C-alpha positions in Angstrom: 92.1 98.5 67.0 90.3 96.3 64.6 89.7 92.7 66.2 92.0 89.9 65.3 90.9 87.1 62.8 89.6 84.2 65.0 91.9 81.1 65.3 89.5 78.0 66.0 92.5 76.0 66.9 93.5 78.1 70.0 92.9 76.6 73.4 90.2 79.5 74.1 88.4 78.6 71.0 88.4 74.9 71.5 87.2 75.5 75.0 84.5 77.7 73.8 83.3 75.0 71.2 82.7 72.6 74.4 79.4 71.9 75.6 79.9 73.4 78.8 82.5 74.7 81.0 82.5 71.5 83.2 83.3 69.4 80.0 86.0 71.7 78.9 87.7 71.4 82.3 87.4 67.5 82.2 88.8 67.6 78.6 91.8 69.5 80.1 90.8 72.6 77.8 90.6 74.8 80.9 94.2 74.2 82.2 95.3 75.2 78.6 93.2 78.1 78.2 94.5 79.4 81.6 98.1 79.4 80.0 96.9 80.9 76.8 97.0 84.6 75.6 93.3 85.6 76.5 94.2 89.1 75.5 94.5 88.2 71.9 91.1 86.5 71.8 87.9 88.2 71.2 85.7 88.7 74.4 83.0 86.4 73.4 85.3 83.5 72.7 86.9 84.0 76.5 83.6 84.1 77.7 82.6 80.8 76.0 85.6 79.0 77.2 84.7 80.3 80.8 81.2 79.0 80.4 80.2 82.7 81.2 77.2 84.4 80.1 76.0 88.1 80.4 73.9 87.2 83.3 77.0 85.8 85.2 77.4 82.4 86.9 74.9 81.0 88.9 75.6 80.8 92.8 75.8 77.1 92.6 78.2 76.9 89.7 80.3 79.9 91.5 80.3 77.6 94.5 81.6 74.5 92.7 84.4 76.5 91.3 85.3 78.0 94.6 85.8 74.3 95.7 87.8 73.5 92.6 89.8 76.8 92.2 90.2 77.4 96.0 90.0 80.8 97.6 91.2 83.9 95.6 94.5 84.7 97.8 98.0 85.3 96.7 99.1 83.0 99.3 97.6 79.2 99.3 95.3 79.1 102.3 96.4 77.4 105.6 95.3 73.9 105.9 95.2 72.6 109.5 96.3 76.0 111.1 96.1 74.6 114.4 98.6 71.7 113.6 101.0 74.1 112.2 100.9 76.6 115.3 101.2 73.4 117.5 104.3 72.1 115.6 106.0 75.6 115.5 106.3 75.5 119.5 108.4 72.5 119.2 110.5 73.9 116.1 113.0 75.7 118.1 116.5 74.3 117.6 117.4 74.5 121.2 114.1 72.5 122.1 114.9 69.9 119.5 118.3 69.3 120.9 116.8 69.1 124.5 114.5 66.6 123.3 116.9 64.6 121.5 119.4 64.6 124.5 116.3 63.4 126.8 115.8 60.4 124.4 119.6 59.7 124.7 119.1 59.7 128.4 116.1 57.5 128.0 118.0 55.0 126.1 120.8 55.2 128.9 118.3 53.9 131.3 117.8 57.5 132.9 114.0 57.1 132.6 112.8 59.3 135.4 115.0 62.4 134.3 114.0 62.1 130.5 110.3 61.5 131.2 109.9 64.5 133.4 112.1 66.9 131.2 110.0 65.5 128.0 106.8 66.3 130.2 107.7 69.7 131.0 108.8 70.5 127.3 105.4 69.3 126.0 103.5 71.2 128.9 105.4 74.6 127.8 104.7 74.0 124.2 101.0 73.3 125.0 100.8 76.5 126.8 102.3 78.7 124.1 100.1 76.6 121.6 96.9 77.7 123.4 97.9 81.2 123.8 98.8 81.6 120.0 95.9 79.9 118.8 93.4 82.0 120.7 95.1 85.0 119.3 94.9 83.6 115.8 91.2 83.1 116.2 90.8 86.5 117.5 92.4 88.1 114.5 90.1 86.1 111.9 87.1 87.4 113.6 88.3 90.9 113.5 89.6 90.7 109.9 86.0 89.8 108.9 84.9 93.1 110.1 86.9 95.1 107.4 86.7 92.6 104.4 87.0 94.1 101.0 84.5 93.2 98.4 83.9 93.0 94.6 80.7 93.8 92.7 79.9 90.7 90.6 77.0 89.8 88.3 75.3 86.6 89.3 72.2 85.0 88.4 71.3 88.0 86.4 71.8 90.5 89.6 74.5 92.5 90.6 75.8 91.3 94.3 78.4 92.0 96.6 80.7 89.1 97.2 84.2 89.1 99.3 87.1 89.1 97.0 88.4 85.5 98.3 85.2 84.2 96.9 85.7 85.3 93.4 86.2 82.5 91.0 87.3 82.1 87.2 84.2 83.0 84.9 82.9 85.7 87.4 81.6 88.7 85.6 83.0 91.8 87.6 81.1 95.2 87.6 83.8 97.9 87.9 83.5 101.4 89.2 85.8 104.1 90.3 87.8 102.9 93.2 87.5 99.2 92.7 90.0 96.9 93.1 90.4 94.4 90.2 89.9 91.1 91.9 91.6 88.8 89.4 93.3 88.9 86.2 90.4 89.7 83.7 89.5 89.9 80.0 87.4 93.3 79.6 84.0 92.9 78.2 82.8 96.5 77.9 83.9 99.9 79.1 83.0 103.4 79.6 85.9 105.9 80.0 87.6 103.2 82.1 91.1 104.1 83.5 92.9 101.7 85.6 96.1 102.4 87.6 98.3 99.3 87.3 101.3 100.4 89.0 101.5 97.3 91.1 102.7 95.4 87.9 104.0 97.9 85.7 105.2 100.7 87.8 103.5 103.1 85.1 103.1 106.7 86.7 99.7 107.5 85.3 96.6 105.4 84.9 96.0 103.5 81.6 92.9 103.9 79.5 91.2 100.5 79.0 88.8 99.4 76.2 87.6 96.0 74.9 89.6 95.6 71.8 91.7 92.5 71.5 95.4 92.9 71.1 98.1 90.7 69.5 99.7 87.9 71.4 103.0 89.4 71.9 101.7 92.8 73.3 103.7 93.7 76.5 101.7 93.4 79.7 101.8 97.2 80.1 100.1 97.4 76.6 97.3 94.8 76.8 94.5 97.5 76.9 91.7 94.8 77.1 93.2 93.1 80.1 92.9 93.9 83.6 95.2 92.6 86.4 94.9 91.7 90.0 96.4 94.5 92.2 95.2 97.3 90.0 92.2 99.4 90.8 89.9 101.7 88.7 90.6 105.3 88.6 87.5 106.8 86.7 84.8 105.4 84.3 83.2 102.1 84.4 83.7 98.4 82.9 82.4 94.8 82.8 85.1 92.2 82.7 85.4 88.3 83.0 87.6 86.8 85.4 90.2 84.6 83.9 92.5 83.7 86.6 92.6 84.2 90.5 95.1 84.1 93.3 98.5 82.4 92.5 97.6 81.9 89.0 97.4 85.5 88.2 100.3 87.9 86.9 100.9 89.3 90.4 100.7 85.7 92.0 103.6 84.7 90.0 105.5 87.6 91.1 104.4 87.4 94.8 107.7 85.3 95.8 110.0 88.4 94.6 107.4 90.8 96.2 107.9 89.0 99.3 111.6 88.9 99.1 111.7 92.7 98.4 109.1 93.6 101.3 110.7 96.0 103.7 110.4 94.7 107.2 108.3 96.7 109.7 109.9 98.4 112.9 108.5 95.5 115.3 110.1 92.8 112.9 113.3 94.7 112.8 113.2 95.0 116.8 112.5 91.4 117.1 115.3 90.3 115.0 118.0 92.5 116.6 116.7 91.3 120.2 117.1 87.6 118.9 120.5 88.2 117.7 121.4 89.8 121.0 119.8 87.0 122.8 121.4 84.2 120.4 124.9 85.5 121.1 124.7 85.6 124.7 123.0 82.0 125.1 125.6 80.4 122.9 128.6 82.0 124.8 127.1 81.0 128.0 125.8 77.5 127.2 129.6 76.8 125.8 131.2 78.2 129.1 128.9 76.2 131.3 129.5 73.0 129.2 133.3 73.6 129.2 133.3 74.1 133.2 131.5 71.0 134.0 133.4 69.0 131.6 136.6 70.4 133.3 135.3 69.5 136.6 135.1 65.9 135.5 131.3 65.6 135.7 129.2 63.0 133.3 129.0 64.4 129.8 125.5 63.5 129.2 124.3 65.2 132.4 126.4 68.5 131.5 125.2 68.6 128.2 121.7 68.2 129.3 122.5 71.2 132.2 123.8 73.4 129.7 120.9 72.8 127.4 118.5 73.4 130.0 120.1 76.6 131.1 120.0 77.9 127.3 116.3 76.9 127.3 116.0 78.9 130.7 117.8 82.2 129.3 115.7 82.0 126.1 112.1 83.8 126.6 110.1 80.7 125.2 106.8 82.2 125.4 108.0 85.2 123.4 105.9 84.2 120.1 103.0 83.4 122.0 103.3 86.4 124.3 103.6 88.8 121.3 100.8 86.9 119.4 98.5 87.4 122.6 99.5 91.2 123.2 99.0 92.1 119.8 95.7 90.3 119.4 94.4 91.6 122.5 95.6 95.2 121.8 93.6 94.7 118.3 90.6 93.4 120.3 90.9 96.5 122.4 91.1 99.0 119.7 88.4 97.2 117.8 86.1 98.2 120.8 87.2 101.8 120.2 86.4 101.2 116.4 89.7 101.0 115.5 90.3 97.9 113.5 93.9 96.4 112.8 94.4 94.7 109.5 98.0 94.0 110.0 99.0 92.8 113.5 102.8 93.9 113.0 101.4 97.5 112.5 100.4 97.8 116.0 104.2 98.5 117.2 104.7 101.3 114.2 101.1 102.6 115.3 102.5 103.0 118.8 105.8 104.5 117.6 104.1 106.9 115.1 105.4 110.6 115.7 104.1 112.2 112.6 100.5 112.0 111.3 99.8 113.1 107.7 96.0 113.5 106.9 93.7 114.9 104.3 91.5 117.8 105.2 88.0 116.9 104.2 86.2 114.9 106.8 89.1 114.6 109.2 89.8 118.2 110.2 86.5 119.5 108.6 82.9 118.2 108.8 83.3 116.2 105.5 79.7 117.0 104.4 80.5 119.2 101.7 77.4 121.5 100.4 77.1 124.0 97.7 77.2 127.5 99.2 76.7 129.4 95.9 77.0 129.1 92.0 78.1 132.6 90.8 79.0 134.0 87.6 82.3 136.0 86.8 81.2 139.0 88.6 80.3 137.1 91.7 76.4 137.3 91.4 74.5 134.2 92.0 73.6 132.5 88.6 71.1 129.7 87.7 72.9 129.2 84.4 76.1 128.5 86.1 74.3 125.8 88.4 72.5 124.3 85.5 75.7 123.8 83.7 77.5 122.4 86.9 74.5 119.9 87.2 74.9 118.7 83.6 78.6 118.1 84.3 77.9 116.2 87.5 75.0 114.3 86.6 75.9 113.0 83.2 79.5 112.3 83.8 80.4 108.3 84.3 83.4 108.6 86.4 83.5 108.0 90.3 81.0 109.4 92.7 82.4 112.2 94.9 81.0 114.8 97.6 81.6 117.5 95.2 79.2 116.0 92.5 76.7 114.9 95.3 76.6 118.5 96.6 75.7 119.9 93.1 73.0 117.2 92.4 71.4 117.8 95.8 71.1 121.6 94.7 69.9 121.0 91.2 69.1 117.8 89.1 70.3 117.8 85.5 67.9 119.1 82.7 66.4 115.8 81.2 66.5 117.6 77.8 70.2 117.0 77.6 72.0 113.4 77.1 75.8 112.6 77.5 77.6 112.1 74.3 81.3 111.6 75.7 83.6 112.8 78.3 87.1 113.3 79.2 87.6 111.6 82.8 89.0 113.4 85.7 92.7 112.6 86.5 94.5 114.1 89.4 97.1 115.7 86.8 94.5 117.9 84.9 92.5 118.2 87.9 89.4 118.8 85.7 86.4 116.7 84.1 84.7 117.5 80.9 81.3 116.1 79.6 80.0 116.5 75.9 76.4 116.8 76.3 73.8 117.2 73.4 70.6 119.2 73.9 68.4 122.2 72.9 71.5 124.3 72.6 73.4 121.7 70.3 76.4 120.0 71.3 78.5 121.6 74.4 81.5 120.7 76.1 81.2 121.4 79.8 84.2 121.5 81.9 84.4 121.5 85.6 87.7 121.3 87.8 90.2 123.1 89.8 90.4 127.1 89.2 93.9 127.1 87.9 93.3 124.2 85.8 90.0 125.5 84.2 91.3 129.1 83.6 94.5 127.7 81.9 92.3 126.4 79.0 90.1 129.4 78.8 90.3 132.4 76.3 90.3 135.8 78.1 92.2 139.0 78.3 94.7 139.6 80.9 92.4 142.1 82.5 89.6 139.7 82.9 92.1 137.0 84.0 93.2 139.4 86.9 89.7 140.0 87.8 88.7 136.3 88.2 91.9 135.9 90.3 90.8 138.4 92.5 87.3 137.0 92.9 88.8 133.4 93.6 91.2 134.8 96.4 88.6 136.7 97.9 86.3 133.3 98.1 89.3 131.1 99.0 90.4 133.4 101.7 87.0 133.0 103.4 87.7 129.6 103.6 85.4 128.3 100.7 86.7 125.4 98.2 86.2 127.0 95.0 85.9 125.4 91.6 85.5 126.7 88.2 83.4 125.8 85.2 83.7 126.7 81.4 82.4 125.5 78.3 82.9 125.3 74.6 80.4 124.6 71.7 81.5 121.6 69.6 78.7 121.2 67.1 78.6 117.7 65.2 81.7 116.2 67.3 80.9 112.8 68.5 83.8 112.2 70.7 86.3 114.2 72.9 89.7 114.0 74.1 92.1 116.4 76.2 93.1 118.2 73.2 89.4 119.4 72.8 89.9 121.1 76.1 91.1 124.6 74.7 89.9 127.9 73.9 86.9 127.6 76.4 84.5 130.3 77.5 84.6 130.9 81.4 81.2 130.4 83.0 81.5 131.1 86.7 82.5 129.7 90.0 81.1 126.8 92.2 81.6 127.8 95.9 81.5 124.9 98.5 81.7 125.1 102.3 83.0 122.5 104.4 83.6 124.0 108.0 86.2 122.6 110.6 84.9 120.1 113.1 84.1 121.8 116.4 86.6 119.7 118.3 89.2 119.6 115.8 91.5 122.1 117.4 91.0 120.0 120.9 92.0 116.7 119.3 95.2 118.2 117.5 96.3 119.4 120.9 95.7 116.0 122.3 97.7 114.4 119.7 100.3 117.1 120.1 100.6 116.4 123.8 101.0 112.8 122.9 104.0 113.3 121.0 102.3 113.4 117.5 102.9 116.0 115.1 99.9 116.3 112.6 100.7 117.4 108.9 97.7 118.4 106.6 98.1 117.2 103.0 95.4 118.5 100.8 94.8 119.1 96.9 92.9 122.0 97.8 94.3 125.6 97.0 96.9 127.1 99.3 94.3 129.8 100.6 91.7 127.1 101.6 94.3 125.2 103.3 95.7 128.2 105.3 92.3 129.2 106.4 91.4 125.9 107.6 94.7 125.2 109.2 94.5 128.4 111.2 91.0 127.7 112.3 91.9 124.2 113.5 95.2 125.2 115.4 97.8 124.1 112.6 100.8 126.4 111.8 100.5 127.1 108.1 103.9 129.1 108.1 106.2 127.5 105.5 103.4 126.1 103.4 104.5 124.1 100.8 102.5 123.8 97.4 102.8 120.8 94.9 104.8 123.2 92.5 107.2 124.2 95.1 107.6 120.4 96.2 108.3 119.7 92.4 111.2 122.3 92.6 113.0 120.5 95.5 115.3 117.6 95.1 114.9 114.5 97.5 117.4 116.0 100.1 116.0 119.6 100.1 112.5 118.2 100.7 113.5 116.2 103.5 115.0 119.3 105.1 111.8 121.1 104.4 109.2 118.6 105.1 110.1 118.2 108.8 109.4 121.8 109.4 106.1 122.1 107.4 102.6 121.5 108.8 100.6 122.2 105.8 101.0 121.0 102.0 98.5 122.3 99.7 97.8 121.7 95.8 99.3 118.4 95.7 98.9 115.3 93.5 99.3 111.7 94.3 102.8 111.5 93.3 103.6 114.5 95.5 101.9 112.9 98.4 104.2 110.2 98.2 107.2 112.3 97.8 106.1 113.9 101.1 105.7 110.7 103.0 109.1 109.3 101.7 110.8 112.7 103.0 109.4 112.5 106.5 110.3 108.8 106.8 113.7 109.7 105.6 114.1 112.3 108.2 113.6 109.6 110.9 110.0 110.0 111.7 107.5 107.2 112.2 104.6 108.2 109.7 101.2 107.5 109.6 98.9 108.6 106.9 95.1 108.6 107.1 93.3 108.7 103.8 90.4 107.3 102.1 90.4 108.3 98.4 91.6 106.8 95.2 94.5 109.2 95.2 95.7 108.2 98.5 96.4 104.7 97.7 100.3 105.3 97.1 100.8 107.2 100.1 98.9 104.7 102.3 101.2 102.2 101.0 104.4 104.1 101.7 103.7 105.1 105.1 104.7 103.3 108.3 101.2 103.0 109.2 98.5 103.3 106.5 95.3 104.4 108.0 91.9 104.5 106.2 88.2 104.4 107.1 85.6 101.7 106.7 83.7 104.1 104.1 86.9 104.3 101.8 87.0 103.3 98.3 88.3 99.7 98.4 91.8 100.5 97.0 92.3 102.7 99.9 91.0 100.4 102.5 93.0 97.4 101.3 96.3 99.7 101.3 95.6 100.4 105.0 97.1 98.6 108.0 94.6 100.4 110.4 90.9 101.0 109.5 89.1 103.3 111.5 85.3 102.6 111.6 84.7 106.5 112.0 86.7 109.1 110.5 87.8 110.9 113.4 91.1 111.8 114.6 89.8 111.3 118.4 89.1 107.8 117.6 92.5 107.7 116.1 94.0 109.2 119.1 92.5 106.5 121.5 94.0 103.9 119.1 97.5 105.1 119.2 97.4 104.9 123.0 96.1 101.5 122.8 98.8 100.5 120.4 101.6 102.0 122.7 100.0 99.9 125.5 100.4 96.8 123.4 104.0 97.3 122.8 104.7 98.2 126.5 103.3 95.1 127.7 105.3 93.2 125.2 108.4 94.9 126.1 107.7 94.1 129.8 107.8 90.6 129.2 111.0 90.8 127.2 113.0 92.9 129.8 111.6 91.3 133.1 112.1 87.8 131.6 115.5 88.2 130.0 117.0 90.1 132.9 115.8 87.5 135.4 116.9 84.5 133.1 120.3 86.1 132.6 120.8 86.4 136.4 120.0 82.8 136.9 122.3 81.5 134.2 125.2 83.9 135.6 124.5 82.3 139.1 124.8 79.0 137.7 128.1 79.7 136.0 129.1 80.9 139.4 127.8 78.0 141.5 129.2 75.5 139.0 132.5 76.8 139.5 132.9 76.0 143.2 129.9 73.6 144.0 130.9 69.7 144.1 127.5 69.1 142.7 125.2 70.6 139.8 123.2 73.5 141.5 120.0 72.3 139.9 119.0 69.2 137.9 118.0 70.0 134.3 114.3 68.7 135.2 114.3 71.4 138.0 115.5 74.3 135.5 112.9 73.2 133.0 109.9 73.2 135.8 111.3 76.6 137.3 111.2 78.0 133.7 107.7 76.8 133.1 106.3 78.0 136.3 107.7 81.5 136.0 106.1 81.6 132.3 102.5 81.2 133.5 102.4 84.7 135.0 103.7 86.0 131.9 101.0 84.9 129.9 98.7 87.4 131.6 101.0 90.1 131.0 99.4 91.1 127.7 96.3 92.3 129.6 98.5 94.1 132.5 97.7 97.7 133.3 100.2 100.2 131.8 101.1 103.5 133.7 99.5 106.6 131.8 102.8 108.1 131.4 104.1 105.3 129.2 101.1 105.7 126.8 101.9 109.5 126.6 104.8 109.3 124.1 105.8 107.1 120.9 107.3 103.9 122.0 110.3 102.2 119.7 112.5 99.5 120.0 115.8 100.4 121.7 118.1 97.4 121.7 120.6 99.4 123.7 118.1 100.0 126.6 117.1 96.2 126.7 120.9 95.2 126.7 121.6 97.5 129.5 118.4 96.4 131.5 119.4 92.8 131.3 123.0 93.3 132.5 122.1 95.4 135.2 119.0 93.7 136.8 120.4 90.3 135.7 123.7 91.1 137.8 121.4 92.5 140.7 119.7 88.8 140.7 123.0 87.0 140.5 124.0 88.9 143.7 121.2 87.8 145.6 121.4 84.4 144.3 125.2 84.3 145.8 123.8 85.6 148.9 121.4 82.9 148.9 124.1 80.3 148.3 126.2 81.6 151.1 123.3 81.5 153.6 122.4 78.0 152.6 126.2 76.6 152.5 127.5 78.8 155.6 124.5 79.1 157.9 122.5 75.8 157.2 125.3 73.6 155.8 122.8 72.3 153.1 123.7 69.1 151.3 122.8 68.8 147.6 119.2 68.2 147.8 118.3 70.7 150.3 120.3 73.3 148.2 118.6 72.6 145.1 115.3 72.6 146.8 116.0 75.9 148.5 117.2 77.4 145.5 114.3 76.3 143.2 111.9 77.9 145.7 113.9 81.1 146.1 114.8 81.5 142.5 111.0 81.1 141.4 109.9 83.6 144.3 112.4 86.1 143.3 111.3 86.0 139.7 107.8 86.4 140.6 108.5 89.3 143.0 110.7 91.1 140.7 108.2 90.6 137.6 105.7 92.8 139.9 108.5 95.3 140.6 110.0 96.0 137.3 106.9 95.9 135.2 106.5 99.6 136.0 108.6 102.6 136.1 106.9 103.8 139.2 107.5 102.5 142.6 105.7 99.2 142.6 103.1 99.9 145.4 102.1 103.2 143.2 101.2 101.0 140.0 98.4 98.4 140.2 99.2 95.4 138.3 96.5 93.4 136.1 94.2 91.3 138.1 95.3 88.4 136.2 99.0 89.0 136.7 98.5 89.4 140.4 96.4 86.4 140.9 98.7 84.1 138.6 101.7 85.4 140.5 100.4 84.6 143.9 99.1 81.2 142.6 102.4 80.0 141.3 104.1 81.4 144.5 101.9 79.3 146.5 102.4 76.1 144.3 106.2 76.8 144.2 106.3 76.7 148.1 104.1 73.5 148.2 106.1 71.3 145.5 108.9 70.4 148.0 106.4 69.1 150.3 104.4 67.2 148.1 104.4 63.4 147.3 105.8 63.9 144.0 108.9 66.0 145.3 111.1 62.9 145.1 110.8 62.3 141.4 111.8 66.0 140.9 114.8 65.5 143.1 113.3 67.9 146.0 112.7 67.4 149.6 110.8 69.6 152.3 112.5 72.7 153.6 113.0 73.3 157.2 111.1 76.3 158.3 114.3 78.3 159.2 115.3 77.8 155.5 112.1 78.9 154.1 112.1 82.1 156.3 115.4 82.9 155.0 114.3 82.7 151.4 111.3 84.8 152.2 113.7 87.5 153.7 116.1 87.4 150.9 113.2 87.8 148.6 112.0 91.0 150.5 115.5 92.4 150.5 115.8 91.8 146.7 112.5 93.5 146.1 113.8 96.6 148.0 117.1 96.9 146.1 115.4 96.4 142.7 113.4 99.4 143.5 116.4 101.3 144.4 118.3 100.2 141.2 115.3 100.7 139.1 114.9 104.4 140.3 118.6 105.1 139.3 118.3 103.1 136.1 115.4 105.2 134.7 116.8 108.5 136.1 120.0 107.8 133.9 117.9 106.7 131.0 115.8 110.1 131.2 119.1 111.8 131.4 120.0 110.3 128.0 116.7 110.3 126.5 117.5 113.3 124.5 120.1 111.3 122.4 118.3 108.9 119.8 119.5 105.3 120.1 121.9 104.3 117.4 119.0 102.3 115.5 117.2 105.7 114.8 120.2 107.2 113.3 121.1 103.9 111.0 117.3 103.9 110.0 117.5 107.5 108.8 120.6 107.0 106.8 119.2 103.8 105.3 116.1 105.5 104.3 118.1 108.2 102.6 119.9 105.9 100.6 116.9 104.0 99.5 115.1 107.0 98.5 118.6 108.2 96.3 118.5 104.7 94.9 114.8 104.8 94.1 114.8 108.3 92.5 118.6 108.6 91.1 118.4 112.1 92.8 115.4 113.0 90.7 112.5 115.3 92.0 109.4 113.2 91.2 108.5 109.5 91.1 105.6 107.4 91.8 107.6 104.4 93.5 104.3 102.5 95.0 104.4 99.8 92.6 106.0 97.0 94.2 104.7 98.0 97.8 101.2 98.3 96.2 101.3 94.6 95.2 103.3 93.5 98.0 100.5 94.8 100.5 97.4 93.6 98.4 94.6 92.4 100.5 95.1 89.1 98.7 98.7 88.5 100.5 
């Protein structure tokens, strides 16, 4: 396309005419230029407007612009993060109402009650803040380990800079696998192809060139513009950054992306649990308020009492406990060289029951080496190796293990030079380079065997012989590529159309043996409830051979061609029974992931290449490695510092441990609190006084929460890490009701003993129940934290020490000088002894009920919870909507943008 005539009246041209970028900014040129059509301006005009040169920005200028423009993130950076976390602790509606009611009491001269309640609320909030803030700082440290970088030209040298530090005017050096770190104007390009599905939804990458286009060109057709959220598939380029962060095209769409983002399994579980708790809390609070008002008790006191119970039923520490559990889990996983990029992925990591993985480097050694270069007859051939070295050494696309292995075997002949090339793509599966040398101009094509022979000219007999040779080599477990050539004298540029009527040259045979421990690790994953699926672009013969070597069942192997022949529902049915997928392209990988998820599996995908990006986005848990290309690493929720399934298996068990500890807090706390509230309802019906004062309820709740802050580091029984863990709201509901009512039964026993045996008045009654209720909560936490008998499961040291310390403090409070302020008094020895005996009896009963409960749960365990069935149907409907019953589709566009590293 010929350049457009320059319009010197455009914002870009006026900014380019300014003395420098700073002057342009001061004159408001920059603000206008940012909104202008940079793709319709010559590259040098855009460079001038941005104050950029071929040597790039200076480090000082880049630092100044970073201060002005802010970090390169879609969401604005959090200012005063600690203050936001602190305020969030007091933003709960029930807490706000309670504080308001306390202020009303203060105005009504009830100073002591109001002050104590406000003090306890503040202490609870500060405890939660400390835990959550610590978790936040820990995650910041871990995220720094897996930052994605951009290659920039600054001060005349190419440097690596964190993407968040890229600024307008930076020159970006782009190679295959790189993320585009902002909206850019292309300055130069060499066979550059960019996948911009995050914005346009295009199935195939687009060729990019620096020629300007008209201002009204649609976004998808702006060949000289690059956009944040896209990545380089092949070739190389140099571009100048025009906009960063929220000013980019993706930034403008980020609100919509967040709205359409599907929630994770962890988020769905927390939301369903919250709804369950809200319903129970609302009903019980109304019942208690109505009951006390009916009994002609003071309204203000009754309201405070009801609200205090509502707070008591709510697990106030849940956000902090979740944050601490996930952060601690992330830290433990980091110690095992597994880095968590998104905390909410830990639950899905623990719930994962299907792992899809590539072959190279995961199941095999990953060190590809050239075994042989042979001609059509199978004889070793230096000529074949020479042609392959030229193709590998003179191509300008992304570096890959195949080309590295070829160049290790032989350097390209320096008498040849590259003229042009047809870059590799995952549809053609071949790469062609036009070279010029002593023999004239020759197009050398290297790629998958079927792809290359498909563009060669040969007789049926010769094709049959080549097929047989290819089959023999593949059956032996070798990866086999083909190489062909075609003389093109006088040709200066080539396209896909020139890949025809080629002459077959020979085979390139590569070895990548299975890892010695692959079979053992796969067996351990199977024992942990995780089925492994191999998904590879290699031919089915090699895939079958490797699968047999590592213990995977290749029966029912599906190729990419077979996948294309299936509609979505058929693929759902087949994918669940298939262990090996071969000869698949990126779009087919995505269909496989969708099919497995639609079948009800929680799917992890392990990949590190450009062609894995879409599948990583679609999986429940995207897993990559630290050495992966940037686009793969940024798409992943989990990053392995070593590409090793054994490392992954350890990480999965730690993820399960994190989830189990989070669930421990929820089940034990909610059941104990539910029991206390039901006891309050019963006591309010027949006692002539409030069973506990509001300040005592809140203090009880605060004390029992302290040991819970240590539960994130609690020990987890090995059998609970053995199988995938998932949310089951029905289980939580049944647990809450059964053990809550058991707690209520022993509370009623306590009431009977206090009233009938000791004839306790209001103060002694409240003091005794305050002590007894706290002791039973602490004891039952140690009992219900495990499915084993409590004496056969050692609690974490922190949990045990905190529980014993709080028990001692609780017993001591009625005897302390401040007891009168709290409405408590010293207990007679006989009363205290009775409370200890009731607590012991409660522990014995809880153990017996626990054994029966888990036996019944195991009996019904073969039936999936209703949530699993609903999730499966929802995924099937979603797949049908996305594809309209079709057979293929990329489908990773919006999710790619949503999960960008810049979110």
